[in-house]
C-alpha positions as CSV (number, residue, x, y, z in Angstrom):
1,M,12.6,26.4,-24.9
2,K,9.2,27.5,-23.4
3,L,7.5,26.1,-26.5
4,L,9.3,22.8,-26.1
5,V,8.2,22.5,-22.5
6,I,4.5,23.2,-23.4
7,L,4.6,20.6,-26.2
8,F,6.1,18.1,-23.8
9,L,3.4,18.7,-21.2
10,L,0.6,18.4,-23.8
11,F,1.8,15.1,-25.2
12,S,3.1,13.5,-22.0
13,V,0.3,13.9,-19.5
14,S,-3.0,12.2,-19.2
15,F,-5.5,14.4,-17.4
16,G,-8.1,11.7,-16.5
17,Q,-8.3,10.8,-12.8
18,K,-7.9,7.2,-11.9
19,P,-10.5,5.2,-9.8
20,G,-10.5,6.1,-6.2
21,D,-8.4,9.3,-6.6
22,T,-11.1,11.5,-5.1
23,V,-12.4,9.3,-2.2
24,F,-8.9,8.3,-1.0
25,A,-7.3,11.7,-1.3
26,G,-6.2,13.3,2.0
27,A,-8.2,12.6,5.1
28,Q,-12.0,12.3,4.8
29,V,-14.9,10.6,6.6
30,H,-17.4,9.3,4.0
31,T,-21.0,8.4,4.8
32,F,-22.5,4.9,4.0
33,V,-26.2,4.2,4.6
34,F,-27.3,0.6,4.0
35,H,-30.9,-0.6,3.6
36,F,-32.1,-4.2,3.4
37,D,-35.8,-5.1,2.5
38,Y,-36.2,-7.9,5.0
39,P,-36.1,-7.9,8.8
40,S,-33.7,-10.9,9.1
41,Y,-30.9,-9.2,7.3
42,L,-28.5,-9.5,10.2
43,D,-28.8,-13.3,10.2
44,S,-28.1,-13.3,6.5
45,L,-25.0,-11.1,6.9
46,Y,-23.6,-13.5,9.5
47,K,-24.2,-16.4,7.2
48,S,-22.6,-14.5,4.4
49,N,-19.2,-14.5,6.2
50,A,-19.3,-18.3,6.4
51,D,-20.3,-19.0,2.8
52,G,-18.8,-16.0,1.1
53,D,-22.0,-15.1,-0.7
54,Y,-23.3,-11.6,-1.0
55,I,-26.8,-10.6,0.1
56,L,-29.0,-8.1,-1.8
57,G,-29.2,-4.6,-0.4
58,S,-28.9,-1.0,-1.3
59,V,-26.4,1.7,-0.2
60,S,-26.2,5.5,-0.3
61,I,-22.6,6.7,-0.4
62,N,-22.2,10.4,0.4
63,G,-25.8,10.9,-0.9
64,A,-25.3,8.9,-4.1
65,D,-27.8,6.0,-4.2
66,F,-27.0,2.6,-5.4
67,D,-29.7,-0.1,-5.4
68,S,-29.2,-3.8,-6.0
69,V,-25.7,-4.1,-4.6
70,G,-24.0,-7.1,-3.0
71,V,-23.2,-6.8,0.7
72,R,-21.6,-9.3,3.1
73,F,-19.7,-9.5,6.3
74,K,-16.0,-10.4,6.0
75,G,-12.9,-11.3,8.1
76,T,-11.6,-14.0,10.4
77,S,-10.1,-12.6,13.6
78,S,-11.9,-9.3,13.0
79,F,-15.1,-11.3,12.7
80,D,-14.8,-14.0,15.3
81,N,-13.2,-11.8,18.0
82,Y,-15.0,-8.5,17.6
83,P,-17.3,-8.2,20.6
84,S,-20.4,-6.7,18.9
85,H,-22.4,-6.7,15.7
86,K,-19.9,-4.2,14.2
87,K,-18.4,-6.6,11.7
88,S,-16.4,-5.6,8.7
89,F,-18.2,-5.2,5.4
90,R,-17.4,-5.9,1.7
91,I,-19.6,-4.2,-0.9
92,K,-19.8,-5.3,-4.5
93,L,-21.5,-2.5,-6.3
94,N,-21.6,-4.3,-9.6
95,K,-22.9,-7.7,-8.2
96,Y,-26.3,-7.3,-9.8
97,K,-26.0,-4.4,-12.2
98,D,-23.2,-2.3,-13.8
99,Q,-22.5,0.5,-11.3
100,E,-19.5,2.1,-9.6
101,F,-18.6,4.8,-7.1
102,N,-15.6,7.1,-8.1
103,G,-14.6,4.3,-10.5
104,L,-14.6,1.7,-7.7
105,K,-16.7,-1.5,-8.0
106,R,-15.8,-3.1,-4.7
107,I,-15.2,-1.4,-1.3
108,N,-14.1,-2.7,2.0
109,L,-15.2,-1.3,5.4
110,N,-12.9,-2.5,8.1
111,N,-14.0,-2.4,11.8
112,G,-10.5,-1.7,13.2
113,W,-10.4,-4.8,15.3
114,S,-7.7,-4.7,18.0
115,D,-6.7,-1.1,17.2
116,P,-7.9,1.2,20.0
117,S,-6.7,4.3,18.1
118,M,-8.5,3.3,14.8
119,L,-5.6,5.0,13.0
120,R,-3.1,2.2,12.3
121,E,-4.4,1.1,8.9
122,K,-4.8,4.6,7.5
123,L,-1.4,5.8,8.8
124,Y,0.5,2.8,7.4
125,L,-1.2,2.7,4.0
126,D,-0.6,6.4,3.5
127,F,3.1,5.9,4.3
128,L,3.3,3.0,1.9
129,Y,1.7,5.0,-0.9
130,Q,4.2,7.8,-0.2
131,Q,7.1,5.4,-0.4
132,N,5.8,3.8,-3.7
133,I,5.2,0.4,-2.0
134,T,2.3,-1.3,-3.6
135,A,-0.7,-1.6,-1.3
136,P,-4.3,-0.4,-1.2
137,R,-5.3,3.1,-0.1
138,A,-7.6,4.0,2.9
139,N,-9.8,6.6,4.4
140,F,-12.6,6.6,6.9
141,A,-16.4,6.0,6.8
142,K,-19.3,6.5,9.2
143,V,-21.8,3.6,8.6
144,Y,-25.5,3.4,9.2
145,I,-28.1,0.7,8.6
146,D,-31.2,2.8,7.9
147,S,-31.2,5.4,10.7
148,L,-29.2,3.2,13.1
149,Y,-25.5,4.4,13.5
150,W,-23.4,1.2,13.1
151,G,-20.1,2.9,13.8
152,L,-16.8,4.3,12.4
153,Y,-14.9,2.2,9.9
154,T,-11.8,2.3,7.8
155,M,-12.7,2.4,4.1
156,V,-10.0,0.3,2.2
157,E,-9.5,-0.1,-1.5
158,Q,-10.1,-3.6,-2.8
159,V,-7.3,-5.4,-4.7
160,D,-9.1,-6.3,-7.8
161,K,-8.9,-5.7,-11.6
162,T,-9.6,-2.0,-11.1
163,F,-6.7,-1.8,-8.6
164,L,-4.4,-3.7,-11.0
165,E,-5.2,-1.4,-13.9
166,H,-4.5,1.6,-11.7
167,R,-1.2,0.3,-10.3
168,F,0.2,-1.8,-13.1
169,N,-1.6,-0.5,-16.3
170,N,-2.9,-4.0,-17.0
171,N,-5.2,-6.4,-15.2
172,N,-5.2,-9.6,-17.3
173,G,-2.5,-11.5,-15.3
174,N,-3.1,-14.0,-12.6
175,L,-3.8,-12.5,-9.1
176,Y,-3.3,-14.7,-6.1
177,K,-4.4,-14.0,-2.5
178,A,-2.6,-15.7,0.3
179,E,-5.0,-17.7,2.4
180,G,-3.0,-18.5,5.6
181,Q,0.2,-20.4,6.2
182,S,1.3,-19.4,2.7
183,Y,5.0,-19.9,3.3
184,L,5.8,-20.0,-0.5
185,D,7.2,-23.5,0.1
186,W,7.3,-26.3,-2.4
187,R,4.4,-28.8,-2.3
188,G,5.1,-30.6,-5.5
189,A,4.4,-29.9,-9.2
190,N,0.6,-30.6,-9.0
191,Q,-1.2,-27.2,-9.1
192,E,-4.0,-28.5,-6.9
193,N,-1.6,-28.8,-4.0
194,Y,-1.7,-25.0,-3.8
195,Y,-5.4,-24.3,-4.1
196,S,-6.1,-23.9,-0.4
197,Y,-3.0,-21.6,0.2
198,Y,-3.3,-19.2,-2.8
199,D,-6.7,-18.2,-4.0
200,L,-6.8,-17.3,-7.7
201,K,-8.8,-14.0,-8.0
202,T,-8.6,-13.5,-11.8
203,N,-8.8,-15.8,-14.8
204,E,-10.7,-18.3,-12.6
205,K,-12.3,-20.1,-15.6
206,E,-8.8,-20.9,-17.1
207,N,-7.6,-21.8,-13.6
208,D,-4.0,-22.2,-14.9
209,R,-1.6,-21.7,-12.0
210,G,1.5,-22.8,-13.8
211,D,3.1,-19.4,-13.3
212,L,2.8,-19.8,-9.5
213,V,4.2,-23.3,-9.5
214,R,7.2,-22.0,-11.6
215,L,7.8,-19.3,-9.0
216,L,7.7,-21.6,-6.1
217,D,10.0,-24.1,-8.0
218,V,12.5,-21.3,-8.5
219,I,12.4,-20.2,-4.8
220,N,12.7,-23.7,-3.4
221,N,14.6,-25.8,-5.9
222,S,16.9,-23.7,-8.0
223,S,20.6,-24.1,-7.3
224,N,22.6,-21.4,-5.6
225,D,24.5,-20.7,-8.8
226,N,21.2,-20.2,-10.7
227,F,19.0,-18.7,-8.0
228,A,19.6,-15.0,-8.5
229,K,19.1,-15.1,-12.3
230,A,16.1,-17.5,-12.2
231,L,14.3,-15.4,-9.5
232,D,15.0,-12.1,-11.3
233,S,13.4,-13.6,-14.4
234,I,10.0,-14.2,-12.8
235,F,9.8,-12.0,-9.7
236,E,10.1,-8.3,-8.9
237,I,12.6,-8.7,-6.1
238,D,12.7,-5.0,-5.3
239,S,9.0,-4.7,-4.7
240,F,9.1,-7.6,-2.3
241,V,12.2,-6.4,-0.4
242,R,10.7,-3.0,0.0
243,A,7.4,-4.5,1.3
244,W,9.3,-6.8,3.6
245,A,11.4,-4.0,5.0
246,A,8.4,-1.8,5.6
247,N,6.4,-4.5,7.3
248,N,9.4,-5.3,9.6
249,F,10.2,-1.7,10.3
250,I,6.7,-0.8,11.4
251,I,6.3,-4.3,12.8
252,N,3.4,-5.8,11.0
253,R,3.8,-9.5,12.0
254,D,0.4,-10.2,10.5
255,S,2.1,-10.5,7.1
256,Y,4.3,-13.0,5.2
257,F,7.3,-12.6,7.5
258,G,5.1,-13.3,10.6
259,S,1.8,-15.0,10.1
260,A,2.6,-16.1,6.5
261,N,-0.6,-14.3,5.4
262,N,-2.0,-11.1,4.1
263,F,-0.4,-10.5,0.7
264,Y,-1.2,-10.8,-2.9
265,L,1.0,-11.9,-5.8
266,Y,0.3,-10.5,-9.3
267,M,1.7,-11.8,-12.6
268,N,2.3,-8.4,-14.1
269,K,1.8,-8.8,-17.9
270,N,3.9,-5.7,-18.7
271,T,7.0,-7.3,-17.1
272,D,6.1,-11.0,-17.1
273,K,7.1,-11.0,-13.4
274,F,5.3,-11.4,-10.1
275,S,4.8,-8.2,-8.1
276,W,4.1,-8.2,-4.4
277,I,1.1,-6.4,-2.9
278,I,0.6,-5.8,0.9
279,W,-2.8,-6.4,2.4
280,D,-4.6,-6.2,5.8
281,T,-2.6,-3.8,7.9
282,N,-4.7,-3.0,11.0
283,L,-2.1,-4.6,13.3
284,T,0.8,-2.4,12.3
285,F,2.8,-0.2,14.6
286,G,3.4,-3.2,16.8
287,G,-0.2,-4.2,17.2
288,R,-1.0,-7.2,19.5
289,G,2.1,-6.8,21.8
290,N,5.1,-6.8,19.5
291,S,8.2,-5.3,20.9
292,D,9.6,-2.1,19.3
293,S,13.1,-3.6,19.6
294,L,12.3,-6.5,17.2
295,D,15.4,-7.6,15.2
296,I,15.3,-6.2,11.7
297,F,16.1,-9.6,10.3
298,W,13.4,-11.4,12.3
299,Y,11.0,-13.8,10.4
300,G,9.0,-16.8,11.2
301,S,10.1,-20.2,10.0
302,P,9.8,-21.6,7.4
303,R,10.0,-18.6,5.0
304,P,12.0,-20.0,2.1
305,L,11.9,-16.8,0.1
306,I,13.4,-14.7,2.9
307,E,15.8,-17.5,3.9
308,R,17.2,-17.8,0.4
309,L,17.5,-14.0,-0.2
310,L,19.4,-13.5,3.0
311,S,21.8,-16.2,2.1
312,F,23.1,-14.0,-0.8
313,P,25.2,-10.9,0.3
314,Q,23.8,-8.7,-2.5
315,Y,20.2,-9.2,-1.4
316,R,21.0,-8.8,2.2
317,E,22.6,-5.5,1.3
318,I,19.5,-4.4,-0.7
319,Y,17.3,-5.2,2.3
320,I,19.5,-3.2,4.7
321,Q,19.5,-0.3,2.2
322,S,15.7,-0.5,2.0
323,M,15.5,-0.4,5.8
324,N,17.8,2.6,5.9
325,E,15.7,4.5,3.3
326,I,12.5,3.8,5.3
327,E,14.2,4.9,8.5
328,K,15.1,8.2,6.9
329,A,11.6,8.7,5.6
330,F,10.0,7.7,8.9
331,D,9.8,11.2,10.2
332,E,8.5,11.5,13.8
333,S,7.3,15.0,13.6
334,F,5.3,14.2,10.4
335,F,3.7,11.2,12.0
336,F,2.8,13.1,15.3
337,S,1.1,15.9,13.3
338,K,-0.7,13.4,11.2
339,I,-1.9,11.3,14.2
340,D,-3.3,14.5,15.9
341,T,-5.0,15.7,12.7
342,L,-6.5,12.3,11.8
343,F,-7.7,11.7,15.4
344,S,-9.3,15.1,15.6
345,L,-11.1,14.3,12.3
346,I,-12.5,11.0,13.4
347,K,-13.1,11.7,17.1
348,P,-16.7,12.8,17.0
349,Y,-17.7,9.8,14.9
350,Y,-15.5,7.4,16.8
351,F,-16.6,8.5,20.3
352,S,-20.3,8.3,19.3
353,D,-19.8,4.7,18.1
354,S,-21.6,2.5,20.7
355,L,-20.5,-0.7,19.0
356,K,-16.7,-0.1,19.1
357,M,-14.3,-2.5,20.8
358,Y,-12.7,0.1,23.1
359,S,-13.8,2.9,25.3
360,N,-13.3,6.6,24.4
361,E,-10.6,6.9,27.1
362,Q,-8.7,3.9,25.7
363,A,-9.0,5.2,22.2
364,Q,-7.5,8.6,23.3
365,E,-4.8,7.1,25.5
366,N,-3.6,4.7,22.8
367,L,-2.2,7.7,20.9
368,N,0.6,7.7,23.6
369,I,0.4,4.6,25.8
370,T,-0.1,0.8,25.5
371,I,-3.7,-0.4,25.5
372,D,-4.6,-4.1,25.4
373,R,-1.1,-5.1,24.1
374,N,-1.2,-2.4,21.4
375,P,1.7,0.1,21.9
376,G,0.9,3.8,22.0
377,L,1.4,5.1,18.5
378,K,3.7,8.0,19.3
379,S,5.8,6.2,21.8
380,F,6.2,3.2,19.4
381,I,7.2,5.5,16.5
382,V,10.0,7.2,18.6
383,N,11.3,3.9,20.1
384,R,11.1,1.9,16.9
385,K,13.0,4.5,14.9
386,Y,15.7,4.6,17.6
387,N,16.0,0.8,17.8
388,V,16.1,0.3,14.0
389,K,18.7,3.1,13.6
390,K,20.8,1.5,16.4
391,Q,20.7,-1.9,14.5
392,L,21.5,-0.2,11.2
393,V,24.6,1.8,12.2
394,P,27.1,-1.0,12.2
395,L,25.5,-2.5,9.0
396,I,25.4,0.5,6.8
397,S,29.1,1.3,7.2
398,S,29.9,-2.1,5.8
399,I,27.7,-1.8,2.6
400,H,29.5,-1.2,-0.6
401,F,26.4,-1.8,-2.8
402,S,28.1,-4.6,-4.8
403,G,24.7,-6.1,-5.8
404,P,21.8,-4.8,-7.9
405,V,20.6,-1.2,-7.4
406,P,17.2,0.3,-8.4
407,A,16.7,-0.7,-12.0
408,S,15.8,2.7,-13.3
409,I,15.0,6.3,-12.5
410,T,11.3,6.6,-11.7
411,L,8.9,9.4,-10.9
412,S,5.8,8.4,-8.8
413,Q,2.4,10.0,-8.6
414,N,2.2,12.6,-5.9
415,Y,0.1,11.7,-2.8
416,P,-2.5,12.8,-1.9
417,N,-3.8,13.8,-5.3
418,P,-5.9,15.9,-5.6
419,F,-4.4,17.7,-2.5
420,N,-5.2,20.7,-0.4
421,S,-2.1,22.8,0.2
422,K,0.4,19.9,0.9
423,T,1.4,16.8,-1.0
424,T,4.4,14.5,-1.3
425,I,6.3,13.7,-4.5
426,S,8.4,10.5,-4.6
427,Y,11.1,9.4,-7.1
428,S,14.0,7.0,-7.3
429,V,17.5,7.4,-8.7
430,G,18.7,4.1,-10.3
431,E,21.5,3.2,-12.5
432,N,23.2,5.8,-14.7
433,N,21.2,5.5,-17.8
434,D,21.9,7.0,-21.2
435,S,18.3,6.4,-22.4
436,N,15.7,9.2,-21.9
437,E,12.9,6.7,-21.8
438,Q,11.4,6.2,-18.3
439,G,12.3,2.8,-17.0
440,G,15.0,2.1,-19.7
441,S,18.3,0.5,-18.7
442,I,21.7,0.0,-20.3
443,G,24.6,-2.0,-19.1
444,T,25.4,-3.3,-15.6
445,K,23.4,-1.9,-12.7
446,R,25.5,0.1,-10.3
447,A,25.2,2.8,-7.7
448,V,25.5,6.2,-9.2
449,S,25.4,9.9,-8.5
450,L,23.4,12.2,-10.8
451,N,22.4,15.8,-11.1
452,V,18.7,15.8,-10.3
453,N,16.2,18.6,-10.9
454,L,12.5,18.4,-9.8
455,S,10.4,21.4,-10.7
456,I,6.7,22.5,-10.7
457,F,5.1,24.1,-13.8
458,N,1.7,25.5,-14.6
459,L,-0.1,24.6,-17.8
460,L,1.5,27.6,-19.6
461,G,4.9,26.1,-19.1
462,Q,5.9,28.6,-16.5
463,K,8.1,27.4,-13.7
464,I,6.4,27.8,-10.3
465,A,8.9,26.2,-8.0
466,V,12.1,24.2,-7.9
467,L,12.0,21.5,-5.3
468,V,15.3,19.7,-6.0
469,N,18.4,20.9,-7.9
470,K,21.5,19.0,-6.8
471,K,23.5,15.9,-7.1
472,Q,21.9,12.7,-5.6
473,T,23.1,9.2,-5.2
474,T,21.2,5.9,-5.8
475,G,18.1,5.7,-3.7
476,R,14.5,6.6,-3.2
477,Y,13.5,10.1,-2.2
478,A,10.3,11.8,-1.0
479,I,9.8,15.6,-1.2
480,S,7.1,17.4,0.7
481,F,5.5,20.3,-1.3
482,E,3.5,23.2,0.2
483,A,1.3,25.0,-2.4
484,G,1.3,28.2,-0.4
485,Q,-0.5,31.0,-2.4
486,M,-1.0,28.9,-5.6
487,T,-4.5,28.9,-6.9
488,S,-6.6,25.7,-7.5
489,G,-6.0,24.0,-10.7
490,I,-3.8,21.5,-12.6
491,Y,-0.1,21.6,-12.3
492,L,2.8,19.5,-13.5
493,Y,6.0,18.3,-12.0
494,I,9.0,17.4,-14.1
495,L,12.0,15.3,-13.0
496,K,15.2,15.7,-15.1
497,T,18.6,14.1,-14.5
498,S,22.1,14.5,-16.0
499,S,21.7,11.1,-17.6
500,G,19.1,12.5,-20.0
501,F,16.1,11.1,-18.2
502,V,12.9,13.3,-18.3
503,A,9.5,12.4,-16.8
504,C,6.4,14.5,-16.1
505,R,3.2,13.9,-14.0
506,K,0.1,15.9,-13.3
507,M,-1.2,17.0,-9.9
508,I,-4.4,18.7,-8.9
509,L,-4.6,21.4,-6.3
510,L,-8.1,21.9,-4.7
511,K,-8.5,24.6,-2.1
């Protein structure tokens, strides 16, 4: 048996790290030092936000030097309404020559506009990653222009071909970025009608947006009898519902369900379906005055995708179930500890930031109390969890899960990875599935109960720990793992179920 385990580990696991795994692991403050060869660089940076063109510069990242890179200011509200020169940056390392940093070719440095705590984006994106909801990753950066300290920023992963390859194992599909008032409404069959609402970020030369038009046609024009089948054939409904539930739970109105903005759609060539990607999350946790008692079904109008999904009982039930799963994972003690840890990490760099939007006192106070219409993080977390749970109680008791359930059993990459002492492993239990191929499916989807075992092994095939060994029902799960006295190195975690499903992934412990 031990030999079989070792052979499985050897042939099932890729040991290469993926782009960004090091810089986005855990909580870190990276160092960026820009240099421009001409004195009018600031005027050029301001102009770059208007025309979208990069200017030539160089940057040192954690002591690694990159010359001839593209740099520009970016943003709309974060640009127009930020009261100093501390604008957000976008860096294109490969603009003028082939170069990358930790596998990344593009990097965003966000100025934290309208977030006194400077923690909202990092907290939310870490939570999404833990819950296997597709979104970029984030960490922190202290930024200089030559010897002048420009301030503390949030370093955010760019949604580009590198990101797509990392998340979807392919990057040759069409990637669309919502550009404001992107309701997913029908504007006719002419592709040009959608140019100003959905910016095509890949395959620009071909410029064939027929797939997007087909999706919008299904959302808006398919009959009620055909809607569910037609939408499922072109759209990853589950990825959208999970993103919608997360945005609503943590109240990110600057998203599709509020501002009709800040999302990507990707035509995943492995599934031939569109996947949903969350973007721009600095106004989460009720940013800009949103009430923590917001109705869990609230959305702006028109939102044809939400409106049609909610008109079908099975999709309404999936949404309620997703909200319930997020409520269970939304652990107050975890968030409180993380808030304290992150703020302690960034405090010296944030407090010495003379260009920031808020005072040191406001930054500290926003961990607990409302500042400038931004709820205190800890008070919001407590109140929102209570209010969502209160809304869910009468709804959960009426759910019989008559509609689709998670399509398969899946095992996600632990986060953070590499990790130092503590990490989280997420997985889902889907339909009862007689195939032992990950993602396989047989028969009609239904809620199930399976015996589940999740264990940690070293590279010799020796079992280090058993994290789960019990019967579990359909749903998504997240397990926190403490490495304790384990030594640094590569370990593997294996998920097995009574249906015959087996999956293995690698994790790296760095102490």
